[in-house]
N, C-alpha and C positions, 0 to 999 in steps of 0.2 A: 917187414914193417906192416903192422896191422892198421886198418882204418880206425879212427878214434871211436871210443865208446860213446853212446848217447849221453850228452851232457858234458863231454870233455871239450867240445868246440872243434871246429874244423882245423886240422893240422895244415899249416901253410908250408907245404913241401918245398915249393920253389924258393921260399925265403929261408926256411930253417934247415933244409937238407938239399941244397942245390946240386950236389954231386950224386944223389941217389938215383937208382934205376927209375923210381917213380917220377922224379923231377924230369928225367930225360924223356919219359913217356909223354909228359905234358908238353914238352917242347915239340915233340913229334905231332901231338894233337894240334898245337898252335900252327904248325906248318900245314897240316891237312886243312885247317879252316882257312888259312890265308891263300891256299891254292884255289879256293872257290871263287866264282865271280864276285866282284866287289859288292854288288847289291845283296848278295846272300850272306855275307859275313859281318855286316854292320850291326844287326840286332838279332839275337837268338835267345829262345827260351830253353832252359834246361829243366827237364822233368824226368820222371821215372814211372815204373809200373806201380810200385808199392813203396811204403815207408822203408827206410833203412838200406837203400841200395846205393847211396853215396852221391846223389846229385849235387848237393851243396859242396861236398868235398871236391868233386870234379870241377864244378863251375868256378869255385874260388881259385883253384890252382891254375886253371886255364886263364883266368883273368890276370893273375900275377905273371904268367908266362908272356901274355900279350903286352902287359905294362913294361916288363923287362926289355921288350923289343922296341920300346920307345913309343908305343901306341897309347893314345888317350882312351882309358877304359872306365866305364861306369858299370857297377854291379847294382842291380835292383832286387831287393828282397820282396818278391811278389807272392810269397807264401804268407797270406794274412790270417792263416789258421794256426800254424806252428812255425813261426819265423825262427831262423837259425843264424843268419849272417852276423847278428850282433855278438855271437859267441866267438866268431873268428876275428872281428874287428873291434870288439870291446866298447860297445856303446849301449845305451839303455834302449831296449826294444820298444818300450812304451812311449818314448818321446816321439816328436812329430816325424811323420814319414808319409808313405804312399797312401795309406788309408785316409789320413787327414785331408790330403789334396783331393782325392777322389770324392770325398764326402763334402767338399766345398768349404772346408774349414781353413785352408791356406791357399794362397794364390799359386804357389809352386811347391813341389816336394823339397824338403830339406836335403841338400847334398853334403855329405860328410867327406872330408879329405882324410885318407888313411895314411898309415906310416909306410905304405908301399908307394914309391914314386910313380906317378901317372895313373894311380888307381883311386877312384872315388866310389862312394857307396850311398845309395838311398835305402833307408830302413823301411820296414813294413808299416810302422806306426802302430797305434793301439788296435787290437783285434776287433774288427767290425762284425755286425750280425749278418752281413750280406756280401761276402767277398766276391762271389761270381758276378753279381749285379754291378758292383763297383768297377770291376775289371772290364766290363763290357761297355762302359760309358764312353761317349765321344771324347771326353776329356783325356781318357787313357790313350786313345789313338793320337790325339793332338800332342800329348806329352812325348809319346814315342817318337814322333816326327821331330820334335825339338831336340830330344836327346841324340837322335841319329845325325843331326846336323852339327852338334857340338862335340861328339865323341867319335873316335874311330870304331870302337866296339862297345855295344851295350848288351850285357848278359843278364838275363832275368832268371832268378832262382824261383821256380814255381813249385807248387805242391805236386805230389804224385797224382797220376790220372785215376787210379783206382777209387771209385766211389764218389768222386766229386767232379764238378764241371769247371772249376776255376782254371786249371791248366789248359783245358781245351779252349775256353773263352779267350784267355790271354794269348795262347799260341796262334789263334785265329787273327787276333788284333795285330800281333807282331809279324806273323806270316811264316815263321821258320822255327824249328825246334831241333834239339838234340836229345836223344833218349839215353838215359843211364841205366844199365842193368848190372846185376851183381852175379859173378860166377858162383855156381852152386846154390843160388837162392832164387833167381828169377827163372821161372819155367818158360819153355818155348811157347806154350799156349798163352801165357800172360804177355810175353813179348809181342807175339803176333797180334793179339787182340788190341794191345795199346797202340801199336803202330797203325793198325787199321783205323782206330778211333781218331788218331791225329790226322790221318789222310782224309778220312770222311769229313772232318771239320774244315778241310781245305788248307791244311798246314803242309808246308814243304819240310818233310823230315830229312834233315841233312845227313844224319848218321847216328850210329849207336856207339856208346862208350862202354866197354867191358871193364867193370871195376872188381877188384879182389881176385884177379887172376894170379895164380902161383907162378913164380919165375925162379930160375936157378940163381947161382952166384951168391947165396946167402941171404937173399931178400925174401921175406916170407910172403909178401904180396907185391903185385905190380898193377899198373893201370895202363890200359891200352885202348887206342882208337881202333875200332874193328870194322870200319867200312861203311859203305853207303846203305841207306835205308832199304833200297831195292833188294839188297842181298839178304835181308831178314824178313821180308814181307810175306814170303811163302807163295808169291806169284810165280 
């Protein structure tokens, strides 16, 4: 099973292919997250080193796995440059969302109920001229606290770290991140550099997800949670 091509939207493996090897990998990833201390699993930023490494695909399917276990889950599209969650959950990306709230245009971000039980979504809203500044506002920290009280898990789909500060700003606000890398695409150097950038920003890097790993038994691609951040830091 190949990852979706750009523009196809994120494939909801846990919903559409629940018996696949990829779906089982996300259930394992869910277990890994839930074995962490409670304060580390409530709110997490998903990011990657570069574009096209599968962070949205991974975060969406982990969210569905958590929701399937009866957890109240909120996904937040915090990529206010190239939002993608609307492709998975079929809403208009330009309608009210996170950017409107942070710009002071709405009192709270619009929360959308999805067709996946227990899973809600906050869209990115219209693309603003200053995403990193908006994400660093006190309003973002306050909203994160409100969401953490209302939901069991809040997953933020952030932009890649390469070339912009948005994900570092957001991850510092949230405090925790998971890094998605792609087999055969993400270099060791890029992985180590990105992990160091997150740590230097004071972020607790919970782990690394290996996306696009080839597996046997007729599945072209698999997805696996590959361990603690300390195992890839080069220290």
